[in-house]
C-alpha positions in Angstrom: -17.2 20.4 -80.7 -19.7 22.0 -82.5 -20.7 19.0 -84.7 -20.8 16.9 -81.9 -22.4 19.2 -79.8 -25.6 19.2 -82.3 -25.9 15.8 -82.8 -25.8 14.6 -79.4 -27.1 17.7 -77.9 -30.3 17.9 -80.0 -33.8 16.9 -79.2 -34.8 13.8 -80.2 -36.3 13.9 -83.7 -36.6 10.5 -86.1 -35.6 11.3 -89.8 -37.2 8.6 -92.2 -36.3 5.2 -90.9 -34.4 4.5 -94.7 -31.9 7.2 -93.5 -30.4 4.8 -91.5 -30.1 2.1 -93.9 -29.3 4.5 -96.7 -26.3 5.9 -93.9 -24.9 2.6 -93.6 -25.0 1.9 -97.7 -22.9 5.6 -98.0 -20.8 4.5 -95.3 -19.9 1.3 -96.5 -18.7 2.7 -99.8 -17.0 5.4 -97.8 -14.9 2.7 -96.2 -14.4 0.5 -99.2 -12.4 3.3 -101.0 -10.3 3.8 -97.8 -9.6 0.4 -97.6 -8.9 -0.2 -101.2 -6.4 2.4 -101.3 -4.6 1.7 -97.5 -4.5 -1.8 -98.5 -7.4 -4.5 -98.0 -5.0 -6.7 -96.3 -4.6 -4.4 -93.5 -8.0 -5.0 -92.5 -7.7 -8.8 -92.0 -8.6 -9.8 -88.7 -8.7 -8.0 -85.8 -5.7 -5.2 -86.6 -5.0 -2.2 -85.6 -5.9 -0.5 -88.9 -9.3 -1.9 -88.3 -9.4 -0.6 -85.0 -8.1 2.7 -86.3 -10.9 2.7 -89.4 -13.9 2.5 -86.9 -13.0 4.9 -84.6 -12.0 7.0 -88.0 -15.6 5.9 -89.8 -17.5 7.7 -86.4 -16.4 10.9 -87.8 -18.5 10.3 -90.9 -21.4 8.6 -89.1 -21.8 11.9 -86.9 -21.6 13.9 -89.9 -24.0 11.9 -92.1 -26.5 11.7 -88.6 -26.4 15.8 -88.7 -26.9 16.3 -92.5 -30.1 13.4 -92.4 -31.3 15.0 -89.1 -30.8 11.7 -87.3 -31.8 11.0 -83.5 -29.0 10.2 -81.3 -30.9 6.5 -81.5 -30.5 6.4 -85.2 -26.8 7.4 -85.5 -26.1 5.1 -82.8 -28.0 2.5 -84.8 -25.5 3.0 -87.7 -22.6 2.8 -85.8 -23.7 -0.5 -84.3 -24.7 -1.8 -88.0 -21.5 -0.6 -89.1 -19.5 -2.2 -86.2 -20.7 -5.3 -86.4 -21.8 -6.1 -90.2 -19.0 -4.1 -91.9 -16.1 -4.7 -89.5 -17.2 -7.9 -88.0 -17.2 -7.1 -84.6 -19.0 -9.0 -82.1 -22.3 -7.4 -80.7 -20.9 -6.7 -77.2 -17.4 -5.8 -78.7 -19.4 -3.2 -81.0 -21.6 -1.8 -78.1 -18.6 -1.0 -76.5 -16.7 0.6 -78.9 -19.7 2.4 -80.0 -19.8 3.9 -76.3 -16.5 4.6 -76.6 -16.6 6.8 -79.6 -19.8 8.4 -78.8 -17.9 9.2 -75.4 -14.7 10.8 -76.6 -16.3 12.8 -79.8 -17.2 15.5 -77.6 -14.3 14.9 -75.1 -10.8 17.0 -76.0 -8.5 15.2 -73.8 -10.0 11.8 -75.2 -7.1 10.0 -77.1 -10.0 8.9 -79.6 -10.8 12.5 -80.3 -8.5 13.6 -82.7 -9.2 10.5 -85.0 -13.1 11.2 -84.8 -12.4 14.8 -85.9 -10.5 13.8 -88.8 -12.7 11.3 -90.0 -15.5 13.8 -89.8 -13.2 15.9 -91.9 -12.5 13.3 -94.2 -16.1 12.2 -94.8 -16.8 15.2 -95.4 -13.9 16.2 -98.1 -15.1 12.6 -99.6 -18.6 13.7 -100.0 -17.6 17.0 -101.8 -14.7 15.8 -103.8 -15.2 12.3 -104.3 -11.4 11.5 -104.7 -9.0 9.8 -102.1 -8.1 12.8 -99.9 -9.7 10.7 -97.2 -7.9 7.8 -97.5 -4.8 9.8 -97.9 -5.6 11.1 -94.8 -6.3 8.1 -92.8 -3.3 6.5 -94.0 -1.3 9.7 -92.6 -3.2 9.1 -89.2 -2.0 5.5 -89.3 1.4 6.3 -90.3 1.2 8.9 -87.1 0.0 6.5 -84.8 3.0 3.6 -86.0 5.6 6.6 -85.6 4.0 7.2 -81.9 4.1 3.6 -80.8 7.2 2.8 -82.2 
């Protein structure tokens, strides 16, 4: 919870504007690795994998926002850019999804909480090790979700 309190509980301070575009590019590189490892075909169309990966990605967005000292509106901009540009969600849907993950991040009772926090851990692992640890973690998250819904 400390990670997200630092992001959403901080006073508004804007990082340099290029941090937003750099963060989007970093997240796209990170997500491409996960998708390639898990199988690009699982993300075609409106799939469960795409929905879960968008939630998982919010952990990485939050970690980057803290690292780059972005304001909450800047982190929100990164989230919206990824949700529309990378995941291909319609703007209204992306805005609703962004609001859902922002609300869920500090709420331990939310069904999205664990996915977001695992996403933050996976992203930080990827930054430190440049390996497929996050991709393997995402595959484990998907296996747990599929087992629970079977």
